[in-house]
Biopython code that builds the backbone (N, CA, C, O; Angstrom):
import numpy as np
from Bio.PDB.StructureBuilder import StructureBuilder

atoms = [
    (1, "MET", "N", (196.310, 78.892, 149.645)),
    (1, "MET", "CA", (195.705, 79.762, 148.653)),
    (1, "MET", "C", (195.818, 81.209, 149.138)),
    (1, "MET", "O", (195.561, 81.507, 150.305)),
    (2, "LYS", "N", (196.199, 82.083, 148.241)),
    (2, "LYS", "CA", (196.332, 83.497, 148.594)),
    (2, "LYS", "C", (194.966, 84.152, 148.739)),
    (2, "LYS", "O", (193.988, 83.732, 148.121)),
    (3, "SER", "N", (194.920, 85.181, 149.561)),
    (3, "SER", "CA", (193.695, 85.973, 149.690)),
    (3, "SER", "C", (193.472, 86.773, 148.416)),
    (3, "SER", "O", (194.431, 87.266, 147.822)),
    (4, "PRO", "N", (192.215, 86.909, 147.986)),
    (4, "PRO", "CA", (191.959, 87.741, 146.804)),
    (4, "PRO", "C", (192.269, 89.203, 147.097)),
    (4, "PRO", "O", (192.058, 89.682, 148.211)),
    (5, "ARG", "N", (192.763, 89.894, 146.100)),
    (5, "ARG", "CA", (193.036, 91.331, 146.216)),
    (5, "ARG", "C", (191.955, 92.067, 145.444)),
    (5, "ARG", "O", (191.753, 91.820, 144.255)),
    (6, "ILE", "N", (191.262, 92.972, 146.125)),
    (6, "ILE", "CA", (190.109, 93.653, 145.537)),
    (6, "ILE", "C", (190.293, 95.161, 145.642)),
    (6, "ILE", "O", (190.653, 95.680, 146.698)),
    (7, "LEU", "N", (190.041, 95.860, 144.535)),
    (7, "LEU", "CA", (190.027, 97.321, 144.507)),
    (7, "LEU", "C", (188.573, 97.756, 144.496)),
    (7, "LEU", "O", (187.800, 97.328, 143.640)),
    (8, "VAL", "N", (188.196, 98.610, 145.448)),
    (8, "VAL", "CA", (186.815, 99.085, 145.556)),
    (8, "VAL", "C", (186.804, 100.598, 145.393)),
    (8, "VAL", "O", (187.581, 101.306, 146.034)),
    (9, "PHE", "N", (185.913, 101.089, 144.525)),
    (9, "PHE", "CA", (185.717, 102.528, 144.370)),
    (9, "PHE", "C", (184.308, 102.773, 143.879)),
    (9, "PHE", "O", (183.671, 101.887, 143.310)),
    (10, "SER", "N", (183.828, 103.982, 144.105)),
    (10, "SER", "CA", (182.510, 104.355, 143.586)),
    (10, "SER", "C", (182.698, 105.411, 142.507)),
    (10, "SER", "O", (183.753, 106.039, 142.415)),
    (11, "GLY", "N", (181.680, 105.597, 141.706)),
    (11, "GLY", "CA", (181.774, 106.542, 140.598)),
    (11, "GLY", "C", (181.337, 107.951, 140.941)),
    (11, "GLY", "O", (181.318, 108.815, 140.064)),
    (12, "SER", "N", (180.985, 108.207, 142.187)),
    (12, "SER", "CA", (180.484, 109.520, 142.573)),
    (12, "SER", "C", (181.596, 110.382, 143.159)),
    (12, "SER", "O", (182.509, 109.877, 143.813)),
    (13, "LEU", "N", (181.509, 111.672, 142.919)),
    (13, "LEU", "CA", (182.475, 112.612, 143.494)),
    (13, "LEU", "C", (181.887, 113.403, 144.660)),
    (13, "LEU", "O", (182.591, 114.198, 145.282)),
    (14, "ARG", "N", (180.613, 113.197, 144.960)),
    (14, "ARG", "CA", (179.969, 113.939, 146.048)),
    (14, "ARG", "C", (180.511, 113.488, 147.406)),
    (14, "ARG", "O", (180.820, 112.313, 147.604)),
    (15, "ALA", "N", (180.621, 114.429, 148.329)),
    (15, "ALA", "CA", (181.130, 114.118, 149.665)),
    (15, "ALA", "C", (180.187, 113.183, 150.423)),
    (15, "ALA", "O", (180.652, 112.299, 151.143)),
    (16, "ALA", "N", (178.882, 113.359, 150.276)),
    (16, "ALA", "CA", (177.899, 112.539, 150.991)),
    (16, "ALA", "C", (177.300, 111.480, 150.062)),
    (16, "ALA", "O", (176.090, 111.255, 150.080)),
    (17, "SER", "N", (178.121, 110.845, 149.269)),
    (17, "SER", "CA", (177.671, 109.901, 148.251)),
    (17, "SER", "C", (177.161, 108.600, 148.866)),
    (17, "SER", "O", (177.830, 107.990, 149.699)),
    (18, "TYR", "N", (175.965, 108.184, 148.443)),
    (18, "TYR", "CA", (175.446, 106.881, 148.857)),
    (18, "TYR", "C", (176.299, 105.761, 148.264)),
    (18, "TYR", "O", (176.513, 104.730, 148.903)),
    (19, "ASN", "N", (176.782, 105.969, 147.046)),
    (19, "ASN", "CA", (177.633, 104.963, 146.409)),
    (19, "ASN", "C", (178.924, 104.748, 147.189)),
    (19, "ASN", "O", (179.387, 103.615, 147.320)),
    (20, "GLN", "N", (179.507, 105.824, 147.709)),
    (20, "GLN", "CA", (180.729, 105.684, 148.499)),
    (20, "GLN", "C", (180.439, 104.934, 149.792)),
    (20, "GLN", "O", (181.247, 104.113, 150.225)),
    (21, "LYS", "N", (179.299, 105.204, 150.409)),
    (21, "LYS", "CA", (178.916, 104.476, 151.628)),
    (21, "LYS", "C", (178.754, 102.991, 151.338)),
    (21, "LYS", "O", (179.216, 102.155, 152.114)),
    (22, "LEU", "N", (178.099, 102.653, 150.222)),
    (22, "LEU", "CA", (177.932, 101.250, 149.842)),
    (22, "LEU", "C", (179.275, 100.592, 149.528)),
    (22, "LEU", "O", (179.485, 99.426, 149.863)),
    (23, "ALA", "N", (180.176, 101.326, 148.894)),
    (23, "ALA", "CA", (181.505, 100.793, 148.596)),
    (23, "ALA", "C", (182.258, 100.486, 149.891)),
    (23, "ALA", "O", (182.961, 99.480, 149.981)),
    (24, "THR", "N", (182.111, 101.347, 150.884)),
    (24, "THR", "CA", (182.755, 101.133, 152.181)),
    (24, "THR", "C", (182.202, 99.885, 152.862)),
    (24, "THR", "O", (182.958, 99.098, 153.431)),
    (25, "ILE", "N", (180.892, 99.708, 152.802)),
    (25, "ILE", "CA", (180.263, 98.521, 153.392)),
    (25, "ILE", "C", (180.735, 97.254, 152.674)),
    (25, "ILE", "O", (181.059, 96.256, 153.317)),
    (26, "ALA", "N", (180.771, 97.300, 151.343)),
    (26, "ALA", "CA", (181.218, 96.144, 150.562)),
    (26, "ALA", "C", (182.678, 95.807, 150.864)),
    (26, "ALA", "O", (183.036, 94.634, 150.969)),
    (27, "ALA", "N", (183.513, 96.827, 151.002)),
    (27, "ALA", "CA", (184.924, 96.601, 151.320)),
    (27, "ALA", "C", (185.064, 95.939, 152.688)),
    (27, "ALA", "O", (185.874, 95.029, 152.864)),
    (28, "GLY", "N", (184.277, 96.399, 153.647)),
    (28, "GLY", "CA", (184.313, 95.799, 154.980)),
    (28, "GLY", "C", (183.886, 94.338, 154.961)),
    (28, "GLY", "O", (184.488, 93.501, 155.633)),
    (29, "ALA", "N", (182.851, 94.035, 154.194)),
    (29, "ALA", "CA", (182.380, 92.651, 154.088)),
    (29, "ALA", "C", (183.444, 91.764, 153.447)),
    (29, "ALA", "O", (183.645, 90.626, 153.873)),
    (30, "ALA", "N", (184.116, 92.275, 152.435)),
    (30, "ALA", "CA", (185.171, 91.500, 151.774)),
    (30, "ALA", "C", (186.342, 91.258, 152.724)),
    (30, "ALA", "O", (186.927, 90.174, 152.730)),
    (31, "ARG", "N", (186.680, 92.257, 153.519)),
    (31, "ARG", "CA", (187.769, 92.094, 154.504)),
    (31, "ARG", "C", (187.408, 91.027, 155.534)),
    (31, "ARG", "O", (188.265, 90.247, 155.950)),
    (32, "GLU", "N", (186.139, 90.995, 155.946)),
    (32, "GLU", "CA", (185.698, 90.031, 156.959)),
    (32, "GLU", "C", (185.877, 88.588, 156.504)),
    (32, "GLU", "O", (186.078, 87.701, 157.334)),
    (33, "VAL", "N", (185.808, 88.344, 155.215)),
    (33, "VAL", "CA", (185.976, 86.976, 154.716)),
    (33, "VAL", "C", (187.390, 86.713, 154.213)),
    (33, "VAL", "O", (187.647, 85.691, 153.575)),
    (34, "GLY", "N", (188.316, 87.644, 154.502)),
    (34, "GLY", "CA", (189.722, 87.392, 154.252)),
    (34, "GLY", "C", (190.340, 88.025, 153.025)),
    (34, "GLY", "O", (191.490, 87.731, 152.699)),
    (35, "ALA", "N", (189.616, 88.879, 152.339)),
    (35, "ALA", "CA", (190.173, 89.527, 151.154)),
    (35, "ALA", "C", (191.072, 90.694, 151.551)),
    (35, "ALA", "O", (190.868, 91.327, 152.587)),
    (36, "GLU", "N", (192.058, 90.963, 150.721)),
    (36, "GLU", "CA", (192.900, 92.150, 150.876)),
    (36, "GLU", "C", (192.254, 93.250, 150.036)),
    (36, "GLU", "O", (192.220, 93.160, 148.809)),
    (37, "VAL", "N", (191.741, 94.289, 150.699)),
    (37, "VAL", "CA", (190.916, 95.288, 150.023)),
    (37, "VAL", "C", (191.599, 96.647, 150.032)),
    (37, "VAL", "O", (192.126, 97.082, 151.056)),
    (38, "THR", "N", (191.585, 97.311, 148.883)),
    (38, "THR", "CA", (192.015, 98.697, 148.765)),
    (38, "THR", "C", (190.789, 99.511, 148.389)),
    (38, "THR", "O", (190.161, 99.257, 147.361)),
    (39, "LEU", "N", (190.451, 100.481, 149.213)),
    (39, "LEU", "CA", (189.297, 101.349, 148.979)),
    (39, "LEU", "C", (189.814, 102.727, 148.607)),
    (39, "LEU", "O", (190.550, 103.347, 149.375)),
    (40, "ILE", "N", (189.430, 103.210, 147.427)),
    (40, "ILE", "CA", (189.873, 104.540, 147.015)),
    (40, "ILE", "C", (188.671, 105.445, 146.804)),
    (40, "ILE", "O", (187.567, 104.990, 146.507)),
    (41, "THR", "N", (188.913, 106.723, 146.964)),
    (41, "THR", "CA", (187.908, 107.748, 146.713)),
    (41, "THR", "C", (188.362, 108.535, 145.496)),
    (41, "THR", "O", (189.444, 109.123, 145.503)),
    (42, "LEU", "N", (187.552, 108.552, 144.460)),
    (42, "LEU", "CA", (187.950, 109.225, 143.224)),
    (42, "LEU", "C", (188.127, 110.729, 143.402)),
    (42, "LEU", "O", (188.814, 111.363, 142.601)),
    (43, "ARG", "N", (187.521, 111.312, 144.436)),
    (43, "ARG", "CA", (187.722, 112.741, 144.709)),
    (43, "ARG", "C", (189.188, 113.056, 144.976)),
    (43, "ARG", "O", (189.627, 114.192, 144.792)),
    (44, "ASP", "N", (189.942, 112.058, 145.407)),
    (44, "ASP", "CA", (191.355, 112.260, 145.732)),
    (44, "ASP", "C", (192.262, 112.284, 144.502)),
    (44, "ASP", "O", (193.458, 112.545, 144.625)),
    (45, "TYR", "N", (191.712, 112.015, 143.326)),
    (45, "TYR", "CA", (192.494, 111.940, 142.095)),
    (45, "TYR", "C", (191.976, 112.949, 141.085)),
    (45, "TYR", "O", (190.784, 112.980, 140.777)),
    (46, "ARG", "N", (192.874, 113.769, 140.577)),
    (46, "ARG", "CA", (192.489, 114.749, 139.551)),
    (46, "ARG", "C", (192.360, 114.031, 138.226)),
    (46, "ARG", "O", (193.289, 113.366, 137.769)),
    (47, "MET", "N", (191.208, 114.171, 137.621)),
    (47, "MET", "CA", (191.005, 113.570, 136.309)),
    (47, "MET", "C", (189.931, 114.355, 135.571)),
    (47, "MET", "O", (189.044, 114.937, 136.196)),
    (48, "PRO", "N", (190.007, 114.373, 134.257)),
    (48, "PRO", "CA", (188.998, 115.107, 133.494)),
    (48, "PRO", "C", (187.659, 114.376, 133.531)),
    (48, "PRO", "O", (187.602, 113.147, 133.510)),
    (49, "LEU", "N", (186.604, 115.145, 133.586)),
    (49, "LEU", "CA", (185.257, 114.589, 133.530)),
    (49, "LEU", "C", (184.629, 115.004, 132.220)),
    (49, "LEU", "O", (184.537, 116.197, 131.929)),
    (50, "PHE", "N", (184.204, 114.063, 131.440)),
    (50, "PHE", "CA", (183.622, 114.335, 130.132)),
    (50, "PHE", "C", (182.139, 114.072, 130.167)),
    (50, "PHE", "O", (181.457, 114.243, 129.157)),
]
sb = StructureBuilder()
sb.init_structure("model")
sb.init_model(0)
sb.init_chain("A")
sb.init_seg("    ")
for serial, (resi, resn, name, xyz) in enumerate(atoms, 1):
    if name == "N":
        sb.init_residue(resn, " ", resi, " ")
    sb.init_atom(name, np.array(xyz, "f"), 0.0, 1.0, " ", f" {name:<3s}", serial, name[0])
structure = sb.get_structure()
């Protein structure tokens, strides 16, 4: 069986975001049980905010 592939991101753009910290913790936990995890930070992507 293949490892699950998971994309993790938070909805906050703040540098000291609690949501980003939680996303990092969740990504680490998923990796520990064998998932292939991609963690992205939305600050790195230009997009319009409405």
